[in-house]
C-alpha positions in Angstrom: 7.4 21.3 -1.5 5.8 20.4 -4.8 2.1 19.5 -5.0 -0.5 19.0 -7.6 -3.0 21.7 -7.1 -6.6 22.4 -8.2 -6.3 25.8 -10.3 -9.9 26.0 -11.4 -12.4 24.0 -13.3 -10.6 21.2 -15.3 -7.4 22.9 -14.4 -4.7 21.3 -12.6 -0.9 22.1 -12.3 2.0 21.2 -9.9 3.0 24.2 -7.8 5.3 25.0 -5.0 3.5 25.1 -1.6 4.7 25.6 1.9 6.0 22.6 3.7 3.5 21.1 6.4 4.4 21.6 10.0 3.2 20.0 13.2 0.3 22.2 14.4 -1.4 20.1 17.2 0.4 17.5 19.5 -1.4 14.6 17.8 0.0 15.6 14.4 2.4 13.5 12.4 4.3 14.6 9.1 4.5 11.9 6.4 6.7 11.9 3.5 4.4 10.5 0.7 5.9 7.4 -1.1 2.8 6.8 -3.5 -0.7 8.4 -3.9 -3.4 7.2 -6.2 -6.0 9.0 -8.1 -9.5 8.2 -7.3 -12.8 8.7 -9.2 -14.2 11.0 -6.5 -11.3 13.5 -7.3 -12.7 13.9 -10.8 -16.0 15.6 -9.2 -13.6 18.2 -7.6 -11.8 18.8 -10.9 -15.0 19.2 -12.8 -16.4 22.0 -10.3 -19.2 19.7 -9.0 -18.2 19.7 -5.5 -18.6 23.4 -3.7 -16.0 25.2 -1.6 -12.7 24.4 -3.7 -10.2 27.3 -3.7 -7.5 27.8 -6.4 -4.2 26.2 -5.0 -6.0 23.3 -3.0 -3.8 20.2 -3.1 -5.6 17.4 -4.4 -5.4 13.6 -3.3 -6.7 11.5 -0.5 -5.3 7.8 -1.0 -1.8 7.4 0.1 1.1 5.7 1.7 4.2 7.2 3.2 6.8 7.3 5.9 6.3 9.0 9.2 9.3 11.7 9.4 7.9 13.9 12.5 5.4 13.3 15.2 3.9 15.7 17.8 4.4 15.1 21.5 0.9 13.4 21.8 1.5 10.7 19.2 1.9 7.4 21.1 1.5 4.7 18.3 3.8 5.7 15.6 7.4 6.5 15.3 9.8 8.2 12.8 10.5 5.8 9.9 7.3 3.8 10.2 5.8 3.0 6.6 2.4 3.8 7.1 -1.2 3.8 5.2 -3.2 6.8 5.9 -6.9 6.7 5.9 -8.4 9.2 3.7 -10.8 10.1 6.5 -9.8 12.7 9.3 -11.2 11.6 12.6 -10.6 12.2 16.5 -11.0 8.5 17.5 -12.8 9.7 20.9 -16.1 11.2 19.8 -19.4 9.0 20.0 -19.3 8.4 16.2 -15.7 7.2 16.2 -16.4 5.0 19.3 -19.3 3.5 17.2 -17.2 2.8 14.2 -18.7 5.6 12.4 -15.5 7.3 11.5 -16.4 9.5 8.6 -19.2 11.1 10.8 -16.7 12.3 13.4 -17.9 15.2 15.2 -14.2 16.6 15.5 -12.4 16.0 12.3 -13.7 18.7 10.3 -12.6 22.1 11.4 -14.9 24.1 9.0 -18.2 24.2 10.8 -21.1 25.4 8.7 -20.4 24.2 5.4 -21.3 20.5 5.9 -24.3 21.4 8.0 -25.6 23.7 5.1 -25.0 20.9 2.4 -26.2 17.9 4.4 -27.8 19.1 7.6 -25.0 18.0 9.8 -21.1 18.3 9.8 -19.1 15.1 8.8 -15.6 14.3 9.3 -12.7 15.6 7.3 -11.3 14.3 4.3 -7.9 14.9 2.8 -7.8 17.0 -0.3 -11.6 17.4 -0.6 -12.6 20.8 -0.6 -13.2 23.1 2.5 -16.5 21.6 3.2 -14.7 18.5 4.4 -12.0 20.6 6.4 -9.9 22.2 3.8 -7.0 19.8 4.4 -4.1 19.6 2.1 -4.1 16.5 -0.2 -1.8 13.6 -0.6 -0.6 14.5 -4.2 2.4 16.2 -2.8 5.9 15.5 -1.0 4.5 15.7 2.6 1.2 15.8 4.3 0.4 16.7 7.8 -1.8 13.9 9.2 -3.9 15.1 12.3 -4.9 12.5 14.9 -2.2 10.4 13.4 -2.6 7.6 16.0 -6.0 6.8 14.9 -5.7 7.6 11.0 -2.2 6.2 10.1 -1.5 2.3 10.0 1.8 0.8 9.8 2.1 -1.6 6.8 3.6 -5.1 7.0 6.7 -5.9 5.3 6.6 -7.5 1.9 3.4 -5.5 0.6 4.4 -3.2 -2.4 3.7 0.5 -1.9 1.5 0.3 -5.1 -0.4 -2.4 -3.7 -0.7 -1.1 -0.2 -1.8 2.4 -1.2 -5.2 1.0 -2.0 -5.7 0.2 1.7 -6.0 3.9 2.3 -9.4 4.2 0.7 -10.5 1.9 -2.2 -10.3 -1.4 -0.4 -11.9 -0.1 2.7 -14.7 1.7 0.9 -15.5 -1.6 -1.1 -15.6 -3.5 2.2 -17.8 -1.2 3.8 -20.3 -1.2 1.0 -20.5 -5.1 1.2 -20.8 -5.3 4.8 -23.1 -2.4 5.6 -24.9 -3.5 2.4 -25.7 -6.6 4.4 -24.1 -9.3 2.4 -24.6 -12.5 3.9 -24.0 -16.2 2.9 -25.7 -17.6 -0.4 -26.5 -13.8 -1.6 -26.4 -12.8 -5.2 -24.8 -9.2 -5.2 -24.7 -6.6 -8.1 -22.1 -4.1 -8.1 -22.5 -0.9 -10.5 -18.9 0.1 -11.6 -15.8 -2.0 -12.2 -13.3 0.7 -11.2 -11.0 0.1 -8.1 -13.8 0.8 -5.6 -16.3 -1.5 -7.6 -13.8 -4.3 -7.8 -13.0 -4.3 -4.2 -16.8 -4.2 -3.3 -17.0 -7.2 -5.5 -14.2 -9.1 -3.8 -15.6 -8.1 -0.4 -18.8 -9.6 -1.4 -17.3 -13.0 -2.1 -15.4 -12.8 1.2 -18.6 -12.2 3.2 -20.1 -15.2 1.7 -21.9 -14.1 -1.4 -22.7 -17.0 -3.9 -22.8 -14.9 -7.0 -21.3 -11.4 -7.7 -22.2 -9.6 -10.7 -20.3 -6.5 -12.1 -21.8 -3.8 -14.2 -19.9 -1.4 -16.4 -19.4 -0.3 -20.1 -15.5 -0.6 -20.3 -14.6 -3.9 -21.4 -11.0 -3.9 -20.3 -12.5 -3.4 -16.6 -15.0 -6.0 -16.8 -12.3 -8.3 -18.1 -10.1 -7.4 -15.3 -12.7 -8.2 -12.7 -13.3 -11.5 -14.3 -9.7 -12.4 -14.5 -8.8 -11.3 -11.0 -11.9 -11.8 -9.0 -13.8 -14.6 -11.0 -17.2 -12.4 -11.1 -19.6 -12.3 -13.6 -20.0 -9.3 -15.6 -22.6 -7.2 -17.7 -22.0 -4.4 -20.4 -24.6 -2.2 -19.9 -24.4 -0.9 -23.2 -25.1 -4.3 -24.7 -28.3 -5.2 -22.9 -31.1 -4.1 -20.4 -29.4 -4.3 -17.0 -32.8 -5.1 -15.2 -33.9 -7.6 -17.5 -30.6 -9.3 -17.4 -30.3 -9.3 -13.7 -33.9 -10.9 -13.4 -32.9 -13.5 -16.1 -29.8 -14.5 -14.1 -31.4 -14.6 -10.9 -34.6 -16.7 -12.0 -36.8 -13.5 -11.9 -36.1 -12.7 -8.2 -33.4 -9.9 -8.6 -30.2 -9.4 -6.7 -30.4 -9.4 -2.9 -27.8 -6.5 -2.5 -27.2 -3.8 -5.0 -24.1 -1.7 -4.6 -23.7 1.5 -6.5 -20.1 2.2 -6.9 -20.2 4.9 -9.6 -21.4 8.2 -8.0 -22.7 11.6 -9.1 -21.2 11.6 -12.6 -22.8 8.0 -13.7 -22.7 7.6 -17.3 -25.5 5.6 -18.9 -27.5 5.1 -22.1 -30.8 6.3 -23.3 -32.7 9.6 -22.6 -32.3 9.5 -18.9 -28.6 10.0 -19.4 -29.0 13.0 -21.6 -31.7 14.3 -19.2 -29.4 14.1 -16.1 -26.4 15.4 -18.1 -28.1 18.4 -19.1 -29.6 19.1 -15.7 -26.3 18.7 -14.2 -24.4 20.9 -16.7 -27.1 23.7 -16.0 -26.9 23.0 -12.1 -30.5 22.1 -12.1 -29.3 19.0 -10.2 -25.9 18.3 -8.9 -25.6 14.5 -9.3 -26.2 12.1 -12.2 -28.2 9.3 -10.4 -28.7 6.9 -13.4 -26.7 3.9 -11.9 -28.3 4.6 -8.4 -31.8 4.3 -10.1 -31.0 1.0 -11.9 -29.8 -0.4 -8.5 -33.0 0.5 -6.8 -35.2 -0.8 -9.4 -33.2 -3.9 -10.1 -32.9 -5.1 -6.5 -35.1 -7.8 -5.2 -38.1 -7.1 -2.8 -37.0 -6.7 0.6 -33.4 -6.4 -0.6 -30.6 -3.7 0.3 -29.1 -1.0 -1.8 -25.9 0.6 -0.7 -24.9 3.9 -2.3 -20.9 3.7 -2.3 -20.2 6.2 -4.9 -19.8 10.1 -4.0 -23.0 12.1 -4.0 -22.9 15.9 -3.0 -26.2 17.3 -3.1 -29.7 17.0 -5.2 -30.8 14.3 -7.6 -34.0 14.4 -10.0 -36.4 11.4 -10.6 -35.2 9.1 -7.7 -37.6 6.3 -7.4 -38.8 6.6 -4.0 -41.8 4.8 -4.7 -39.7 1.7 -5.4 -37.9 2.1 -2.2 -41.1 2.0 -0.2 -43.3 -0.4 -2.0 -40.6 -3.0 -2.4 -39.5 -2.7 1.3 -35.8 -1.8 0.5 -33.1 -0.9 2.8 -31.0 2.1 1.4 -27.8 3.0 3.1 -24.7 5.1 2.1 -21.6 6.7 3.7 -18.2 8.1 3.2 -15.9 5.0 4.2 -15.2 4.3 7.9 -11.7 3.3 7.0 -10.3 3.2 10.4 -12.7 0.5 11.1 -11.5 -1.9 8.4 -7.7 -1.0 7.3 -5.9 -3.2 10.0 -7.8 -6.3 9.1 -7.4 -5.5 5.3 -3.8 -5.0 5.8 -3.4 -8.5 7.4 -5.3 -9.9 4.5 -2.7 -8.2 2.2 0.3 -9.6 4.2 -1.3 -13.2 4.0 -1.9 -12.9 0.1 -5.6 -13.1 0.4 -6.2 -9.9 -1.1 -4.5 -8.6 -4.2 -4.6 -5.0 -5.3 -1.5 -4.4 -7.3 -3.5 -5.0 -10.6 -5.5 -1.7 -9.8 -2.3 0.4 -10.3 -2.5 0.2 -14.2 -0.2 3.2 -14.5 2.5 4.6 -12.4 3.9 8.2 -12.9 5.8 10.9 -11.2 4.1 13.6 -9.3 5.3 16.2 -11.9 3.0 14.5 -14.4 0.1 14.6 -12.2 -2.3 16.5 -14.5 -1.5 14.1 -17.3 -2.2 11.2 -15.0 -5.7 12.6 -14.2 -6.4 13.3 -17.9 -5.5 9.7 -18.7 -7.7 8.7 -15.8 -10.5 10.8 -16.6 -10.7 9.7 -20.4 -10.1 6.2 -19.2 -7.5 5.8 -21.9 -4.9 3.0 -22.2 -6.8 0.7 -20.0 -6.3 3.1 -17.1 -8.1 2.0 -13.7 -5.9 4.1 -11.4 -2.8 6.1 -11.7 -0.4 6.1 -8.9 1.9 9.3 -8.5 5.3 9.1 -6.9 6.7 12.4 -5.7 
């Protein structure tokens, strides 16, 4: 089959790779119908995530059709159109039973790598390095789906593939950030990042009762999209002091919940951005935390900060004193998608959740490298490119 492969730092190409096969009785083989680019893939492409190998298949956000199942699969059948959660999890360990699916004890077969990076193993992720299982990703014609009964969800009729694909990762990630960030009725919520995940976090905050939602970015087309489709307030961080602007808009109090939806390659202005970029390029720190710093400093006393963007290792000059002295609650996680996807698909079917606007560019798989270049450089208003094998 054909697949989009990582060939080295900033080098991608479509290659011929072996077709997947059922290896365990709980596996399913899914023929991919659509697979979306994601900002966290850019960290892999740029060489910032360890344990990548030439030939690894990228992609983790996808929808497809079941073409084969192992004998242990009970909930799915051949021909089902399914969204597959980006997280590989067993459904039976203590973490899965507690709804903490991305922390699954059994989803990641590569023991040792995660523990070396983070102290303990995490669950598996499609197409996201050998530290998270070495699973082939979704930018391919077919994907093997382990623990298929727990990770693949039938899609209701009437939802377009290019809309439903975002129920795989972007929408549940955004919902998790708002829910676990503690959004409640009447809150003011600030979201750093107006990409797909940031927009879905903003939508989710509104669904959970937030009175005001403010989205922060530098890209005018994304801010306009968030205003148009979500009805939120926006801030262009290149035009103002974000902290001062948020205090002004909240009567000096600050946001109740701050959601960082940017991650380890955050952009910014001023000397801190230059400092972080140089240190990251020299590998003196692995992640650029400028948006995370802003979120911590801007959050009201006693408020909550949720780190929704992907971070992999170490950051410098993190304002830990502000966390402690302001009494903040700080959380973060890879998405627990299995916990949210069925509910989100229902909202899509009812028309309460619209995601089609996120797919600004649709392209064939053979143009995958071009799609990622467009996405990385954010040209032509690209929010997400969706690839079709």
